[in-house]
N, C-alpha and C positions, 0 to 999 in steps of 0.2 A: 897755371892752367892756360892753355892756348884757347883762342877763339874757337878753333875746330873741336877741342875737347868739350868746351861748354855747349857747343851745338849738338854734339853727340849725346851729352847728358840730358839736354833739353828734349831732344827727339825721343830718347828712351822713356823719359817721364811722360811725354805726350802719348806715346804708344801704350804705356801702362794705364794712363787715365782713360784713353779711348777704349781699351779693353774692358774696363769696368763699366763705363757708360754704355757700350754696345751690349754687354751682357744684361744690363738693367732694362734697356728699352729699345734694343735693336739699332741697327746702323742708320736706317732712314729716320728713326725717331730721335736720334742723338744730334744735337746741335753743336756747332763749334764752340759756342759760349759755354755749354755744359761741359765739354771736354776740357776747356781751359780752366773752368772753375774747379773741376775734379783734380786737376793737376797743379792748380795754383799759379796758372800763367794768364797772361793778357792775350787778347786777340792778336796783338802785334807780334807776340812771341810765336803764336801759331803760324801766322802768315809769313814769318821770316824763315820758316822751316818747310811749310807745305802750302801748295797753292790752293788746295781743296781738301775736303774730308776724304774723297776717294784716293788722293795721293797719299794720305796717312794710312789708309787701308792697305794700299799696295806696299808701303814700307813695312808695315806690320807683318804682312805675309812674307815679304822678302827676308826679314830678320829671322822669323821663326824657321823658315826652310833653310836658311843659311846656317843656323844653329844645328839643325839635324845633319846637314852635310858635313859640317865641321867636326861634329862628334864622331861620325863615321870615319872621317879622315884620321882623327886622333887615335881611334881604335886600331886602324890599319897601321899607323906609324908605330904605335906601341907594340904591335905583334912583330913588326920587323926590327924591333930592338931599339927604337928611339927612346931617349929618356922620357919618363912619364910626364915631367914638367913641361917639356917641349911639345909633347903630344896631346896637350890639353888637360893635363893633371888627372888623367883617369886612374882610379884606384882599382885594385883587384876586387872582383865582385864577391859578395858573400856566398859561401857555399861552393866556391870554385873547386872542381875536382883536381886531385893530384894523382900521380902515377900509382901511389899506394892504394888509394880507395876507388880507383876507376879502371883497373886493368891496364889497357893499352892507351888510356887517355892521360896526357900529361898537361902541363901548363906552359905558356909562354912567359917571358920575363915580366910582363905586366899583368900576369894572373889570368890570362885567357886560356880556356881549355883547348887542347888540340889533340889530334890522333897521330900516333907514330906512323911514319910512312911505311907501306907495304903490309901493315898489320890489319887483320880483320877487325871490324867494328860491329859491336852489337847494338840493337835498338836503344838500350839504356845508355850506352856510351855516346851514341849519336844525339840523344836527347840532352845529355850533359853538355856537349859541345855547343849545340844550337841554343840551348837555354842560356848558356854563359855569354855567347855573342849577343843575343837579344837583350840581356840585362845591361849591356854597355851602351845601347842605343838610346839617344834622347828623342823621344817621340813627340811630335808636334802637339801643342795645345793640351798637354796631359798633366800639367802641374797643378791646376786648380779648377774648381767648379766654374769660377768666373771665366777663365780662359776657354774652357770647353764650350760654354754657352755662347761666348762672344764668337768663337769659330763658326758655330752653326749660323749665327746671325749674319756673319760676313758672307757665308756661302749663299744664303737666301738673297742677300742684297746684290751679290754679283749675278745670280740667276735672273734677277729682275732688271739688271742693267748689262746688256750684252757687250757694250763697249768696255766696261770694267772687267767683265768676265774674260774678254779676249786678252786684256793686258795682264790679268792674273794668270792666265794660261801661259803667257810668255815668261813671266817671272818663275812659275813653277817649273817649266821645261828646263830652264837654265840650271836649277838646283837638282832636278830630277836626273838630268844628264850626268852630273857629278856623282849623284848617289848611286846610279846604276853602275858606274865604273868602279866605285869603291866596293859595292856589294859583290860584284864579280871577282874583284881582287881578293876580298876576304875569303870567299869560298875557294878560290884558286889556291890560296896559301895553305888550305887544308886538303888540297887535292880534290875538292868537291866540285860539283857542277849543278846547274839548275836544269830541271825537266821542263820548265816553261821559260818564257822570256823574262828578263829582269823587270821590264815594264809591267808585265802581267802580275808578277810577284808583288811588286810595289803597290799596284792597284788593289789586289786581294788583301794584302796586309793593311792597307789604309782603311778599307771597308770594315775589316775585323776590328781594328783599333777604334774606329768611330762608334761602332755598335757597343763595344765594351765600355768606352768613355760615357756614352749616353746612359748605359745601364748603371754605371757607378754614380752619376749625378742623380739619377731617379731614385736609387736605393738609399742615398744619403743627402736628402734635400737641405739639411741644416749644416752640413759640413762644407767648409771652404776647400780643404785639401781632401782629395779622394784618391783611392788606389785603383788604377785601371787594370783589370785582369788581362794578362798577356797569354793565357793558355791557348786561345784560338790562334794567335800569331804563331805560337810554337807548333801547333797542329799543322798549320800551313807550311811551315819550314820543314817539318818532318815529312810531309807528303811530297814536296816539290824539290827538295835538295837530296842529291845522291852522292854518297862518298864511294871512293874506289874499292874496295875490299868489304863493301857493306854486306853483312849477313842477311839472307832472306828469312 
């Protein structure tokens, strides 16, 4: 293992430890010593990777958003026929429609539903396609109760620290720019278009997802793993995505 590999592993472990501590007592209340103790590291290990706690926060946000963008890119690559392994190892989603059970809806080589060009599409078929696309997205901070709560604490900490908020906005814009392009390409591959800007769609979906994540945590206070309801996200896509031969 190279030094670079070791550093990547150390940073990943420090991010995991910080997520746990942030969820437990907030970002402001979390000390570097507590983060190191949670991850089994020394202060020296921390400072050889991050100059401050806020630098770790920025790296955490950067990695989470990078994973979202990478997952979307893998989905697009899979739909264009790239081997699933090279496209991020995406597997076909459960319940993916086939040409036999969804009329004019078929599937791509990686199991993603699509509509045949020039054919009318019913609301049910549209729902199948959009639900299938949504099922392949890796949404941020949705894996666990701890991650969801840590995300809220990070947001509050940034709102109280304008300089950090400005740097977080810069990090987010880099990844959101890539995500916008992928979303538009995904829809274009189906011949579909947005009725609002990609920026507005992402903002609305982010709000819907955050509300659903909060509800999941509140409903299951003793569960570490929670299932975030994506039905509102699907409603948003149904309302703001338009297919070419869509039936009224």
